[in-house]
Backbone as a ProteinNet text record, in pm:
[ID]
protein_1_A
[PRIMARY]
MTAPELLEQQIAKTAAMLDVAVAGVDEAHLDYRAHETMMSYREHLAHLTEVSIASLAMLQGQEHAWGSYSPVATDLAGLVAELKAKRAEAVKLIFTVANDDALNTGADYILQHDHYHLGQMAATRQAFEPGWSSFALYS
[TERTIARY]
-7574.6	-7457.2	-7465.3	-7402.2	-7406	-7322.8	-7368.8	-7307.2	-7121.1	-7093.1	-6951.6	-6891.7	-6957.3	-6918	-6887.4	-6993.6	-6986.8	-6886.1	-6862.7	-6738.2	-6614.8	-6596.3	-6480.9	-6438.2	-6549.7	-6539.4	-6498.9	-6555.2	-6524.2	-6377.1	-6360.2	-6235.3	-6103	-6143.2	-6054.3	-6068.6	-6165.1	-6168.3	-6091.5	-6087.5	-6029.3	-5888.2	-5851.3	-5681.1	-5639.3	-5735.5	-5690.5	-5674.7	-5765.4	-5784.9	-5655.6	-5613.5	-5478.4	-5359.4	-5363.6	-5264.4	-5246.4	-5371.7	-5362.1	-5326.7	-5375.1	-5328.7	-5178.3	-5112.9	-4953.4	-4884	-4949.7	-4873.7	-4804.4	-4664.9	-4606.4	-4579	-4625.1	-4578.1	-4445.4	-4372.1	-4230.3	-4211.3	-4097.4	-4030.9	-4039.1	-4002.6	-3992.5	-4109	-4224.8	-4364.6	-4431	-4360.6	-4406	-4434.2	-4368.6	-4377.8	-4471.3	-4518.8	-4600.6	-4726.7	-4769.6	-4901.5	-4959.9	-5104.6	-5178	-5243.6	-5234.3	-5302.9	-5202.6	-5167.1	-5092.1	-5176	-5296.1	-5366.1	-5383.1	-5340.8	-5353.5	-5253.7	-5257.1	-5160.6	-5051.9	-4954.5	-4862.9	-4904.5	-4839.8	-4847.7	-4801.5	-4669.6	-4585.8	-4689.5	-4739.2	-4812.6	-4938.7	-5011.2	-5120.8	-5086.2	-4996.3	-4933.7	-4903.2	-4836	-4807.2	-4928.8	-5025.8	-5149.3	-5223.3	-5264.5	-5323.2	-5257.8	-5153.1	-5092.1	-5101.1	-5103.1	-5129	-5273.8	-5375.6	-5507.5	-5514.8	-5459	-5450.6	-5412.7	-5317.1	-5227.6	-5329.9	-5406.4	-5505.8	-5611	-5654.6	-5763.7	-5725.9	-5612.5	-5542.1	-5573.8	-5544.2	-5533.5	-5690.9	-5760.2	-5902.4	-5964.7	-5929	-5991	-5944.9	-5823.9	-5778.7	-5811.6	-5900.5	-5934.6	-5843.1	-5759.5	-5639.1	-5665.3	-5591	-5582.5	-5475.3	-5481.3	-5382	-5346.8	-5204.1	-5164.3	-5166.4	-5262.1	-5241.3	-5134.3	-5051.3	-4941.2	-4816.2	-4851.4	-4719.3	-4655.8	-4698.5	-4641.8	-4558.1	-4431.5	-4353.6	-4311.6	-4321.5	-4298.5	-4150.7	-4109	-3967.2	-3897.9	-3971.9	-3944.7	-3952	-3874.7	-3886.3	-3929.8	-3882.4	-3921.4	-4073.5	-4099.9	-4249.6	-4279.5	-4193	-4212.9	-4219.4	-4124.9	-4124.2	-4243.9	-4291.7	-4405.3	-4536.8	-4543.9	-4656.3	-4648.6	-4548.6	-4540	-4577.7	-4516.2	-4578.6	-4727	-4776.8	-4925.9	-5001.6	-4955	-5003.3	-5014.7	-4902.8	-4874.6	-4954.9	-4964.8	-5060.4	-5210.5	-5245.2	-5373.1	-5423.9	-5341.3	-5391.2	-5394.8	-5300.3	-5314.8	-5458.1	-5477.4	-5617	-5730.7	-5720.9	-5842.1	-5859.5	-5750.8	-5774.4	-5846.1	-5788.8	-5842.3	-5989	-6025.9	-6167.6	-6253.5	-6212	-6282.2	-6275.7	-6159.7	-6153.4	-6247.3	-6259.7	-6338.9	-6471.6	-6533.8	-6623	-6757.5	-6750.9	-6869.4	-6910.3	-7009.5	-7062.7	-6954.6	-6911.5	-6779.8	-6652.3	-6626.7	-6529.2	-6561.6	-6691.3	-6714	-6729.6	-6785.3	-6792.1	-6666.5	-6576.6	-6427.8	-6375.7	-6393	-6361.9	-6427.6	-6540.5	-6640.7	-6590.4	-6580.4	-6538.7	-6388.6	-6291.8	-6165	-6089.1	-6140.6	-6064.5	-6118.3	-6261.7	-6337.4	-6352.3	-6439	-6479.3	-6352.8	-6260.2	-6141.9	-6072.2	-6013.5	-5960.4	-6010.5	-6133.1	-6196	-6166.7	-6183.6	-6162.3	-6018.1	-5937.1	-5786.1	-5739	-5798.4	-5801.5	-5838.3	-5965.1	-5993.3	-5882.6	-5813.3	-5734.2	-5587	-5556.9	-5450.7	-5479.5	-5589.9	-5627.1	-5621	-5662.4	-5640.9	-5487.5	-5422.7	-5302.1	-5213.6	-5242.6	-5190.4	-5220	-5333.9	-5375.3	-5301.3	-5277	-5199.7	-5060.5	-4988.2	-4861	-4834.3	-4957.8	-4947.9	-5103.1	-5091.7	-5215.9	-5277.7	-5216.4	-5266.9	-5318.9	-5294.2	-5359.4	-5499.5	-5567.5	-5724.8	-5776.7	-5839	-5885.9	-5971.1	-6014.6	-6118.1	-6016	-5914.3	-5814.9	-5833.8	-5861.9	-5896.7	-5981.1	-6093.8	-6188.7	-6163.9	-6033.9	-6012.1	-5974.7
-10258.1	-10199.3	-10076.9	-9973	-9846.2	-9848	-9756	-9737.1	-9709.4	-9661.3	-9641.1	-9760.5	-9828.6	-9961.7	-10079.6	-10076.2	-10164.8	-10123.6	-9989.6	-9958.9	-9984.7	-9968.9	-10004.6	-10170.4	-10247	-10389.2	-10425.5	-10371.7	-10402.4	-10370.6	-10258.4	-10188.6	-10293.7	-10338	-10442.3	-10567.4	-10619.7	-10749	-10711.1	-10608.4	-10579.9	-10571.4	-10501.9	-10513.7	-10659.8	-10755.4	-10879.5	-10944.4	-10905.6	-10961.4	-10919.6	-10792.6	-10750.9	-10835	-10870	-10932.7	-11072	-11140	-11262.9	-11242.3	-11161	-11124.5	-11115.9	-11066.8	-11036.7	-11148.3	-11221.3	-11341	-11442.6	-11467.4	-11570.6	-11505.3	-11393.2	-11350.2	-11334.1	-11390.1	-11382	-11251.3	-11194.5	-11083.5	-11072.9	-11189.5	-11184.8	-11147.6	-11172.4	-11142.2	-11017.4	-10909	-10786.9	-10700.7	-10705.3	-10616	-10719.5	-10832.6	-10895.1	-10856.3	-10843.5	-10781.5	-10907.5	-10926.7	-11030.4	-10986.1	-10852.1	-10815.4	-10687.4	-10626.7	-10502.7	-10373.2	-10383.5	-10267.5	-10277.7	-10382.1	-10376.9	-10368	-10315	-10290.3	-10411.9	-10403.9	-10522.9	-10510.2	-10592.6	-10604.5	-10452.5	-10437.3	-10315.9	-10188.3	-10176.4	-10058.6	-10061.1	-10190.4	-10174.8	-10130.9	-10169.4	-10133.3	-9994.7	-9939	-9809.8	-9712.7	-9742	-9702	-9683.9	-9801.3	-9799	-9708.6	-9707.3	-9621.9	-9489.9	-9428.5	-9294.8	-9277.8	-9395.5	-9351.2	-9297.2	-9377.2	-9341.3	-9220.8	-9166.2	-9034.7	-8919.8	-8958.4	-8860.9	-8858	-8964.9	-8970.3	-8868.7	-8877.2	-8798.1	-8668.6	-8607.2	-8500.6	-8444.3	-8508.9	-8480	-8452	-8560	-8528.3	-8419.6	-8366.3	-8242.4	-8123.2	-8131.5	-7997.3	-7978.8	-8056.8	-8039.7	-8106.2	-8087.2	-8148.1	-8221.5	-8340.2	-8421.8	-8413.7	-8398.4	-8415.5	-8563.3	-8611.5	-8760.9	-8801.2	-8889.5	-8933.4	-8860.5	-8806.9	-8737.3	-8846.3	-8921.4	-9039.7	-9146.7	-9165.9	-9260.5	-9331	-9459.9	-9541.9	-9512	-9541.3	-9534.5	-9662.2	-9745.3	-9899.2	-9966.5	-10084.6	-10131.9	-10270.2	-10343.2	-10458.5	-10505.6	-10623.6	-10635.4	-10601.1	-10639.2	-10609.6	-10445.3	-10369.3	-10238.3	-10182	-10229.8	-10169.5	-10197.6	-10318.4	-10345.7	-10264.3	-10230.1	-10160.7	-10028.9	-9958	-9819.2	-9828.2	-9906.2	-9905.3	-9925.4	-10024.8	-10034.8	-9921.3	-9819.9	-9715.5	-9622.5	-9584.7	-9479.2	-9511.3	-9637.6	-9685.3	-9671.4	-9718.7	-9703.7	-9553.1	-9475.5	-9321.6	-9282	-9322.8	-9262.9	-9329	-9456.1	-9515.8	-9455	-9420.4	-9353.7	-9218.4	-9142.6	-9002.7	-9000.5	-9117.8	-9131.6	-9122.4	-9233.9	-9251.8	-9144.9	-9062.7	-8957.9	-8846.3	-8809.5	-8680.8	-8772.4	-8878.1	-8938.8	-8888.7	-8773.8	-8732.8	-8778	-8754.3	-8804.5	-8809.4	-8690.6	-8691.5	-8794.1	-8788.5	-8874.5	-9023.8	-9055.4	-9211.2	-9227.8	-9127.3	-9174.5	-9184.9	-9112.2	-9114.6	-9287.1	-9311.8	-9431.7	-9565.3	-9531.2	-9619.7	-9618.5	-9492.5	-9496.9	-9518.9	-9455.9	-9459	-9589.4	-9626.7	-9709.1	-9863.6	-9860.7	-10005.9	-10043.6	-9950.5	-9993.8	-10010.9	-9902.1	-9904.9	-10020	-10061.3	-10147.3	-10298.2	-10304.8	-10441.8	-10451.4	-10336.7	-10333.3	-10380.4	-10314.4	-10369.6	-10509.4	-10551.2	-10690.3	-10770	-10755.3	-10821.1	-10847.3	-10720.4	-10709.6	-10802.9	-10757.7	-10850.6	-10982.8	-11024	-11174.4	-11236.9	-11150.1	-11211.1	-11215.7	-11129.6	-11115.3	-11235.5	-11256.7	-11374.9	-11515.6	-11507.2	-11632.8	-11689	-11564.6	-11565	-11626.3	-11561.1	-11602.4	-11705.2	-11729.5	-11861.9	-11930.8	-12010.4	-12075	-12165.4	-12225.8	-12318.6	-12206.8	-12083.9	-11977	-11978.3	-11993.5	-11964.3	-11827.9	-11755.6	-11616.8	-11632.2	-11764.5	-11807.4	-11775.7	-11788.7	-11763.8	-11626.1	-11531.2	-11390	-11398	-11504.5	-11502.4	-11606.6	-11656.3	-11724.5	-11656.7
14318.2	14237.5	14176.3	14211.9	14120.5	14010.5	13925.8	13787.4	13814.5	13902.5	13925.7	13970.4	14041.9	14112.2	13993.1	13889.2	13777.8	13694.6	13681.3	13562.2	13630	13790.1	13835.3	13828.4	13836.7	13840.1	13705	13604.7	13444.1	13409.6	13441.9	13434.7	13472.3	13608.7	13652.7	13594.7	13534.1	13454.3	13336	13272.6	13144	13175.3	13275.7	13299.5	13324.9	13400.7	13398.4	13263.7	13176.3	13039.8	12945.2	12982.9	12917.3	12967.4	13086	13144.4	13067.6	13050.1	12985.5	12838.2	12770.9	12630.2	12625.8	12735.3	12693.8	12764.8	12852.9	12924	12837.2	12832.4	12736.4	12597.1	12559.6	12439.3	12417.8	12328.1	12279.6	12206.2	12277.2	12228.4	12067.5	12005.1	11875.5	11810.7	11871.1	11810.9	11822	11884.9	11930.4	11817.3	11688.5	11574.5	11480.2	11500.3	11403.4	11381.3	11263.7	11199.1	11154.3	11198.4	11136.8	11001.4	10990.2	10861.7	10854.8	10707.6	10723.8	10783.7	10788.7	10840.5	11015.5	11074.7	11182.7	11262.5	11385.3	11482.4	11518.7	11548.6	11621.9	11788.1	11827.2	11987	12040.2	11981.7	12022.6	12011.9	11898.9	11860	11965.6	11970.1	12068.8	12194.2	12277.2	12396.7	12412.4	12317.6	12320.5	12306.8	12210.3	12206.8	12312.8	12372	12495.7	12584.4	12623.3	12699.6	12672.4	12532	12505	12515	12525.9	12572.6	12697.3	12778.3	12927.1	12937.6	12898.4	12888.1	12849.4	12741.8	12689.2	12806.3	12837.2	12950.7	13066.5	13108.1	13211.8	13173.6	13059.4	13014.6	13006.9	12936.9	12943.5	13076.4	13162.9	13301.8	13356.6	13337.7	13397.5	13311.7	13218.6	13133.5	13029.9	13001.9	12908.3	12767.1	12648.5	12543.4	12529.5	12472.1	12433.9	12275.4	12241.5	12089.1	12062.9	12015	11961.7	11862.8	11909.2	11823.2	11892.8	12007.1	12054.5	12161.8	12193.8	12288.7	12230.2	12270.8	12250.4	12374.3	12359	12497.8	12518.1	12635.4	12700.1	12676.3	12715.5	12687.3	12538.2	12524.4	12394.3	12415.5	12541.7	12556.7	12621.4	12607.1	12638.8	12783.3	12889.9	13019.1	13043.7	12983.4	12977.8	12925.1	12810.1	12751.5	12838.7	12893.7	12971.9	13133.6	13173.9	13288.8	13269.2	13150.9	13116.9	13097.9	13032.8	13008.8	13163.8	13222.8	13362.1	13456.9	13454	13520.9	13501.3	13366	13297.6	13339	13276.4	13318.5	13459.5	13564.6	13690.9	13724.9	13674.9	13713.6	13646.7	13522.2	13466.8	13561.2	13575.8	13639.4	13799.8	13864.6	13976.3	13982.9	13857	13876.4	13813.2	13730.8	13686.3	13823.4	13911.1	14014.1	14134.8	14118	14228.5	14187.5	14061.9	13997.1	14001.4	13972.7	13952.5	13916.6	13835.3	13799.9	13637.1	13588.5	13452.5	13355.3	13333.2	13229.5	13265.1	13391.8	13409.4	13410.9	13437.5	13430	13273.3	13192.3	13054	12974.7	13033.2	12989	13041.3	13155.4	13163.2	13091.2	13066.2	12990.7	12846.3	12802.7	12646.5	12617.5	12689.7	12657.9	12734.9	12835.9	12895.4	12878.7	12918.7	12922	12762.2	12693.8	12559.7	12487.3	12461.2	12381.6	12408.7	12540.7	12570.9	12505.8	12490	12459.6	12310.8	12248.5	12090.9	12070.1	12123.3	12110.8	12176.2	12263.5	12308.7	12187.1	12139.2	12009.5	11909	11883.1	11772.4	11824.8	11959	12012.6	12001.7	12038.7	12030.1	11900	11787	11654.6	11637.3	11649.9	11618.3	11684.7	11822.5	11879.2	11836.6	11774.8	11723.2	11587.3	11504.2	11399.4	11413.9	11531.1	11539.5	11635.1	11699.4	11800	11778.9	11670.9	11638.6	11770.2	11865.6	11959	12076.2	12071.2	12167.1	12144.8	12256.1	12229.2	12305.4	12218.6	12275.6	12396.2	12413.9	12541.8	12667.8	12651.2	12789.7	12844.4	12744	12813.9	12913.6	12912.7	13028.4	13138.4	13152.5	13259.7	13393.1
[MASK]
+++++++++++++++++++++++++++++++++++++++++++++++++++++++++++++++++++++++++++++++++++++++++++++++++++++++++++++++++++++++++++++++++++++++++++

C-alpha cells in the first residue's frame, strides 16, 4: 500500500467516524458544551467545514481568512451536509494534486485535525448522553 492509498483509506474511515458521532444526536444538544472552553457540536461542525474550505484554498495557492465562514444551515442535517460537501471537495483535490504538500494537507488538516475534534465531540456527547459509548466510533 502506498502512502496516498493509506491516507485515502484513513480519511474514509474518519468520515465514517464523523457519521457515527452525529448519528442520533438530538437538535436540542447542538449548542451543549461539556466545558465552557470546549466547542459545541454546532461549532465543531462549522469549524470542520471551515477547515475543509481552508484546505481547498491552500491547495489552490490561496489564503483563507480564518473565522470568515458561517454555515448556511442551522439544523444538524444541514450542518452535516455542508461539512460533507466541503470535505469531499477538499479530499478530491488532495488526491487530484497528490504531491507532498497536498498529501500533508490531507494528513494535517483533514485526518489528524478531524480526529482531534472527534475526541472532543465524543466527550461532549458522553456529557449530554451518558449512555453513549465512544467505542461506537470504531464500529
